[in-house]
N, C-alpha and C positions, 0 to 999 in steps of 0.2 A: 366727542361721543364717540361710545365701540362701533367697529367696523362690524359688520354681518359676515360671517364667514358664510362661507357653502361647504358643508362637512363630507357630501359625495367625495372619494378616494383617496381622502384625508387617512392618515394612518397612526391609530393610536397606539399605546400601551396603558394598560390598566392594571393593577396591581391589587393585590388583595381579591382575587377573579374568580375564586372558588367558590364563596358565597357573599349571601346577603346584598351590599350596598354595590361592591363591585363586581359581581357574576351581574344583577339586574342592569347598570351601566350600561357596562358591556353591550347586551342583548340592546337595551336603546339607540347606543350608539352605531352599531351594527343598521340596526334601521333606520336610520339616517345616513347611510352611504358609509359608514366608517371601515374602515381595512382594520381588522384585529391582531394586535400580541396581547395575550392573556399570560397573566401569570399570578403563583403562588404556589406550595409548597405542596400541591397536592394535584400531581398528574391526573389522576383519575379524575376529580373533580373537571379538569380543564380540559378533557378529552368530552364528559359529557354535555360543560358549555359549548364546544366545538360544533357537537353535532347539533345542538338548537342555534347555533349561529347557521350554520349552514342551510337548516331546514327554512329559514327563514332566508335565505338567498344570502349572507351576506358573508364574509373570507376572514379566515380566522388561522394565526399562527399561535400554537402553542409550544412556552417557554418555562418550565416549571423551574423556580427560583425560591431564594429565601431572602427576604431584605434585608435581614441583618448581615449576609455574609458578599462583601465587598465583589469578590470574582465573579458571583450567581448574576451582580446586579450589572456588570460589564456584559457579562455573557447574555443576557436575555435581551439589553440595547441592540450588543453586537450582532447577536439573530434576527432581530428586527430589521433591522436597517440591510442587510445582506439579502435579506427576502424581499422584502418590499424596494430598499432602492432610498430609505427615508424612512424617520417619523418626524410626526406634525403636532401631537396631542399628547400631554403624558398626564392620566390620572392617577392621582395616589390616595390607592381609599385602602392598602393594608392597617389593619389597625386590632392590637389586644389589650385586653384589661384583666385586671385581678380584682374579687371584691374583696376590701377588708378594711380594719380599722389601720391609720399608718403604721404606728408602731407597731401594729401585728403582721403586718406584711414582710415573708421573707423578702432583705435586702435584693436577693437574685429574680424577684418578679418584680422588684420597682424598677430595675435598672434594664430587665427586658422588655418591659412594657415601653420603656423611653427607647431602649434600641428597635422595636418593630411599629411603635407607631408616629416617634419625632424623627429619629436617625435614618429608617429608614427613606422616610418622604426623601432626606437629605442626601443621600446615595445614590437614588435614583436620577434628581436633579441633577446632579454631579455628573453623570453620567449622561444625561440627555442634552444637558449645554450646549457642550463642544458643538453637536451637530446642526444646534439647534440655532447657534452663533456662523455656523458654517453657511448655513443656510438662506438666513438672515427673518428667521421666521421661527414661532413656536410659541406653544400653547403651555404652562405649567396649569391643571386646574386636583388640586387641594379638597380631597375630601376632610373637612374637619369635624368641629363638634362645635352643638351650642356650649359645651363644658369649655370652650377657649374662651368665653366670654362670662363664666360663672365659676361653679364651685357644686359640687352632691359630695352629702358622706360614702363612705365606703369606697370610692371612686379618687384619691388625692395622687398620683401616680399617675393615671391616664388624665383624669382634671388638670394637672402639671403638665404633661408631656403636649398636649394639646394647647395650652397658652404659648407654650415654645413655639410650636410649629407656629402658629398664628401669628406670632409675632417675626420671625424669618421671616413666614411670605411676605408681611407687608414690607419689610427694609429690602427682601428681593424685587419684591416691584421697584423702589426707589431706584433700586442699581440698574435695573433693566430699562429701564424709561428712554424712550427715542431708539431701542434697540430692533423693534417689530418682534422681542417676545414679551408675552403677556403673562402674568400669574392670575389664575383666579380662585374664589374660593368658595367652598358654602359650605354653611355653619347648618349640620344634621342635627333634629332634634333625638329626642328616643323612635326608632323606627325596628320595624319588625322581622330583624335580622336571625339569624343562628350564633352571632356573636355571644349571646346571654348563655346560649345551651352550650357552648365553648368554654366559656369562661373559667377560668377558678376561683373558687370562694373559701376563706379561712374560716367563716361561719360557721359551719355545719347544715344551711339552709341553702335550696336551691335559689338563686338568683335571676331578679328580671327589671325589666330599665322601669327609671322611672316613667308617670304616666305622665301626662296621654302619650300612645303608640301609636304612629303612622304608620302607613303602610311604606316600605318598602322603595318601590315604585316613587313616591313622590321626589326622594331625592335622586334618582336614576333620570325623570324626568325633569329637574334640576340642574343636571348635568351637563344634559345635551343643550339646553337653554344657554348654559354659561359658553358651552362649546361652540357654538353659533354666536352668541356674545361676549368675547371673552375682555377680561382685567376688573372681572366685577368680584364685590363679596354677596352673596346670595343667602337670605334666610328662608325657606321654602314656606316652613310652616307660621301659624297664625301664632297658637294658643302659646307652644314651647317654641317660641322664637322669636317673632317682633313684638307681641303683646309683652314677653317677659323681658327683652332687650328692652322697651319703652318703661315697662314698670323698676327695672334696675336703675335706670339713671331716674326716674322720678322721685325711686325711695327704694334706695338699694337694701336696706334693712327688714324689705317685708320680704323679701325670697330666702333672704336668709333665714327668717325665723320661721318660713312655714318647713323650710327643710331641714334646719336644725331639729324639730319638732317631731317632723313627721317624715324625713329623707330616710331614715335605715327603715322603716317599716314599708313605706315605697316601693325600696329594691328586693323586700325579703318575701318569701313565702313561708307557710308552715309543712311544707315537702322537704323532710332532712335528706340530704344531698352531702355525700363527701368525694368532693371531687378538688383536692388541692393542689393541682399540677394543672389541670384541663386540654388546654391547647397550646400554651406556652409553651412549651422549648419542642414539641415533639405535634405534631398535626393529628387530629383526628377523624376517625372516620365519618361521624354522624355529620350530620347538618353542610351537607351537600346542598346548593340549589341558593335564591332568592328568599327564602322565608322560613322564621325559626318557630318554635315551639312557643310565644307569644303574639296573639293578635291582636292588630289593630283596633284600639280604643273606639267603639260607638261614636259617632259625629253627636249624638244627644249629647253624650257624658263629654264629651270636649267644650258641646254648646254650656251647661249647666258650670262647670269648671270655669270657662270664661266669666258668665255672671258673677262669679263669686271673687274674679277677680278685680269685674270692672265695680261692682260693690265696697273692693277693696281702697279702689281707687277714690272714691269719693267718702272714705275715712270710716269705712266699717271695717274696720279690721276682723272683726268675727266673719262676714262672707268669704274671704280668704281661708280661715279656717274650715269653716262651715264646709268651700269649696272641694278643700285638698280633704276632707274624710269623706266626702260623696264620692269623690275620683277615685281614692281609694278603693272604697267598698265597690263601686261597679266595674271598676277596670279589671280586679281581680274574679 
């Protein structure tokens, strides 16, 4: 059984902390008594986060950097250790995505998505592991995605990167068994982060997350729970989480059929948008903080969709179709 960690006084590096899950996880960890080193490309956003952490009585070191640049990664870890004397927890949360059909995505978008959302995790893990080994303890906590166990149209590169990252984390857990170093993962559903306001699109329309969308704090609280009880994989959402995993195991063709038919419509609006680059290669000014422009889906809509999926499990295929249609109408 996983031990229960006292987080007070521990030191954590949080990547991707200028917005979304990284930002909110940093705040929740600070409230639990964790001393922070926050990193992302946007120093001004990190300084805003630092102010919020200090207002809540926490400690926060800002060290800006790009997870795709090995020198930046090594410098961030070095500055953290020099400032606090150690590092106990790494929260890998930096990620980017690009919307488009696979054969229409620029090749540099595909490689960049992998470089940030997969190899960025690898770089930070390699930088902190020597410190963990020297201490005889440490915790790698990876913010993953439900797409690590599935897929969605228009997000082929991101889904593939997350499959790779989850496989890497599972292999790493085996390699580190008995060392005192733990590996944890949280499988994130669609959450109300600025990620969708940053992402480039090849479609000419404003992208939105696959509904239902949950509040970003759902994931941040799961991060804190995993930090306290390391060595597990957490699925914090029910509808776009535990239920979907169960359905995929029971009837894998169901989710594929629904997303094949409705997945593109679920992720696009009728609002024209020319954003071919987004924040892939350079940071953007917009979208600082935990939440973006897409609000969480109301609980009653999630309940309705759950009933549709439940009907499907009983053999009523039309229930899933009706549930998907209702979810798209209400979520928009």
